[in-house]
C-alpha positions in Angstrom: 25.7 -18.4 -40.3 23.6 -15.3 -39.6 23.4 -13.9 -36.1 19.8 -14.1 -34.7 18.5 -11.0 -33.1 20.9 -9.9 -30.4 19.0 -8.5 -27.4 19.5 -4.9 -26.6 20.5 -3.5 -23.2 16.9 -2.8 -22.4 15.8 -6.3 -23.3 18.6 -7.7 -21.2 17.5 -5.7 -18.2 14.0 -7.0 -18.7 15.3 -10.5 -18.8 17.2 -10.0 -15.6 14.1 -8.9 -13.8 12.2 -12.0 -14.8 10.8 -11.4 -18.3 11.9 -14.2 -20.5 13.4 -13.3 -24.0 12.3 -15.6 -26.8 14.5 -16.0 -29.8 11.7 -17.5 -31.9 9.2 -14.7 -31.7 11.5 -11.9 -30.4 8.9 -10.7 -27.9 8.2 -10.7 -24.2 5.0 -12.8 -24.3 6.0 -15.5 -21.9 4.1 -14.2 -18.9 2.0 -16.7 -17.0 -1.7 -16.4 -17.2 -4.1 -17.0 -14.3 -7.7 -18.3 -14.7 -10.3 -15.9 -13.3 -12.1 -18.8 -11.5 -8.9 -19.6 -9.5 -8.6 -16.0 -8.2 -9.9 -15.2 -4.8 -12.7 -12.7 -4.7 -11.9 -9.2 -3.3 -13.7 -8.4 -0.1 -13.9 -4.8 1.1 -12.5 -4.2 4.5 -15.6 -2.1 5.4 -19.0 -3.6 4.9 -21.0 -1.5 2.3 -24.1 -1.7 4.7 -22.4 0.6 7.1 -21.4 3.4 4.6 -24.4 5.5 5.5 -23.8 5.3 9.2 -20.1 6.1 8.8 -20.8 9.0 6.5 -23.2 10.6 9.0 -20.9 10.0 12.0 -17.8 11.2 10.3 -19.5 14.2 8.8 -21.0 15.1 12.1 -17.7 14.9 13.9 -16.1 17.0 11.2 -18.8 19.7 11.3 -18.5 19.9 15.1 -14.7 20.6 14.7 -15.4 23.0 11.9 -17.9 24.9 14.1 -15.4 24.9 17.0 -12.7 26.3 14.8 -15.1 29.0 13.5 -16.2 30.0 17.0 -12.6 30.0 18.2 -11.5 32.3 15.4 -14.5 34.7 15.9 -14.4 34.9 19.7 -10.7 35.3 20.3 -8.7 38.4 19.6 -5.4 38.6 17.8 -3.3 38.3 20.9 -5.0 35.4 22.5 -4.9 33.0 19.5 -2.5 30.1 19.4 -1.4 28.8 16.0 -0.9 25.3 17.3 -4.5 25.0 18.6 -5.9 26.5 15.3 -3.8 24.0 13.2 -4.8 21.0 15.4 -8.5 21.8 15.3 -8.4 22.5 11.5 -6.4 19.2 10.9 -8.9 17.1 12.9 -11.9 18.7 11.2 -10.4 18.1 7.7 -9.6 14.5 8.4 -13.1 13.8 9.6 -14.7 15.7 6.8 -12.5 14.1 4.2 -13.2 10.6 5.4 -16.9 11.4 5.6 -16.9 12.6 1.9 -15.1 9.4 0.9 -17.8 7.2 2.5 -20.5 9.6 1.1 -19.1 8.9 -2.4 -19.0 5.1 -1.7 -22.6 5.3 -0.4 -24.0 6.9 -3.5 -22.1 4.5 -5.8 -19.0 6.5 -6.8 -16.3 4.0 -6.1 -13.1 5.8 -5.4 
Protein backbone atom coordinates (compact mmCIF):
# COMPACT_ATOMS: atom_id res chain seq x y z
CA UNK A 1 0.00 0.00 0.00
CA UNK A 2 1.37 3.34 -1.04
CA UNK A 3 1.76 6.08 1.58
CA UNK A 4 -0.38 9.12 0.80
CA UNK A 5 1.31 12.52 0.95
CA UNK A 6 2.81 12.79 4.42
CA UNK A 7 2.49 16.38 5.72
CA UNK A 8 5.67 18.36 6.16
CA UNK A 9 6.60 20.18 9.35
CA UNK A 10 5.29 23.47 7.94
CA UNK A 11 1.96 21.84 7.11
CA UNK A 12 1.75 20.33 10.60
CA UNK A 13 2.31 23.76 12.12
CA UNK A 14 -0.45 25.18 9.94
CA UNK A 15 -2.72 22.35 11.05
CA UNK A 16 -1.90 23.04 14.70
CA UNK A 17 -2.96 26.67 14.39
CA UNK A 18 -6.34 25.83 12.92
CA UNK A 19 -5.86 25.25 9.20
CA UNK A 20 -7.17 21.83 8.26
CA UNK A 21 -5.04 19.54 6.08
CA UNK A 22 -6.99 17.61 3.50
CA UNK A 23 -5.57 14.29 2.25
CA UNK A 24 -7.80 14.27 -0.82
CA UNK A 25 -6.79 17.55 -2.44
CA UNK A 26 -3.60 18.16 -0.42
CA UNK A 27 -4.32 21.82 0.12
CA UNK A 28 -5.41 24.24 2.81
CA UNK A 29 -8.68 25.36 1.26
CA UNK A 30 -10.96 24.48 4.16
CA UNK A 31 -11.47 28.05 5.38
CA UNK A 32 -15.00 29.09 6.21
CA UNK A 33 -16.47 31.70 3.89
CA UNK A 34 -18.79 34.45 5.09
CA UNK A 35 -21.53 36.01 3.03
CA UNK A 36 -21.15 39.75 2.47
CA UNK A 37 -24.81 40.34 3.32
CA UNK A 38 -24.26 38.88 6.80
CA UNK A 39 -21.34 41.18 7.63
CA UNK A 40 -21.94 44.31 9.65
CA UNK A 41 -21.27 47.58 7.87
CA UNK A 42 -18.21 49.56 8.94
CA UNK A 43 -19.09 52.87 10.55
CA UNK A 44 -16.38 55.50 10.92
CA UNK A 45 -15.74 56.66 14.51
CA UNK A 46 -15.72 60.26 13.23
CA UNK A 47 -18.62 61.56 11.17
CA UNK A 48 -17.34 62.66 7.72
CA UNK A 49 -19.46 65.82 7.98
CA UNK A 50 -17.11 67.20 10.65
CA UNK A 51 -13.88 66.63 8.67
CA UNK A 52 -13.71 70.28 7.50
CA UNK A 53 -14.26 71.60 11.01
CA UNK A 54 -11.69 69.27 12.55
CA UNK A 55 -9.21 70.22 9.83
CA UNK A 56 -9.56 73.94 10.48
CA UNK A 57 -9.46 73.65 14.27
CA UNK A 58 -6.52 71.25 14.44
CA UNK A 59 -4.51 73.13 11.82
CA UNK A 60 -5.24 76.43 13.59
CA UNK A 61 -4.03 75.09 16.93
CA UNK A 62 -0.97 73.58 15.26
CA UNK A 63 -0.11 76.85 13.51
CA UNK A 64 -0.49 78.69 16.83
CA UNK A 65 2.03 76.39 18.54
CA UNK A 66 4.35 76.58 15.53
CA UNK A 67 4.26 80.39 15.67
CA UNK A 68 4.87 80.28 19.43
CA UNK A 69 7.88 78.01 18.88
CA UNK A 70 9.25 80.33 16.19
CA UNK A 71 8.83 83.45 18.34
CA UNK A 72 10.42 81.67 21.31
CA UNK A 73 13.45 80.69 19.22
CA UNK A 74 13.89 84.16 17.73
CA UNK A 75 13.41 86.22 20.89
CA UNK A 76 15.41 84.16 23.39
CA UNK A 77 19.18 84.08 23.50
CA UNK A 78 21.35 80.99 23.76
CA UNK A 79 21.60 81.12 27.56
CA UNK A 80 17.90 81.59 28.33
CA UNK A 81 16.55 78.69 26.24
CA UNK A 82 15.22 75.50 27.82
CA UNK A 83 15.42 72.36 25.73
CA UNK A 84 12.43 70.80 27.54
CA UNK A 85 10.20 73.77 26.68
CA UNK A 86 11.35 73.72 23.05
CA UNK A 87 10.68 70.00 22.71
CA UNK A 88 7.28 70.27 24.38
CA UNK A 89 6.09 73.11 22.15
CA UNK A 90 7.42 71.37 19.03
CA UNK A 91 5.77 68.07 20.03
CA UNK A 92 2.37 69.67 20.61
CA UNK A 93 2.62 71.59 17.33
CA UNK A 94 3.54 68.48 15.37
CA UNK A 95 0.73 66.41 16.91
CA UNK A 96 -1.92 69.01 16.06
CA UNK A 97 -0.54 69.68 12.57
CA UNK A 98 -0.25 65.96 11.83
CA UNK A 99 -3.82 65.30 12.94
CA UNK A 100 -4.99 68.29 10.92
CA UNK A 101 -3.24 66.95 7.82
CA UNK A 102 -4.92 63.55 8.27
CA UNK A 103 -8.37 65.15 8.44
CA UNK A 104 -7.50 67.40 5.50
CA UNK A 105 -6.67 64.32 3.43
CA UNK A 106 -9.92 62.65 4.53
CA UNK A 107 -11.86 65.82 3.71
CA UNK A 108 -10.60 65.95 0.11
CA UNK A 109 -11.20 62.22 -0.44
CA UNK A 110 -7.78 60.69 0.15
CA UNK A 111 -8.76 57.94 2.56
CA UNK A 112 -5.74 57.01 4.65
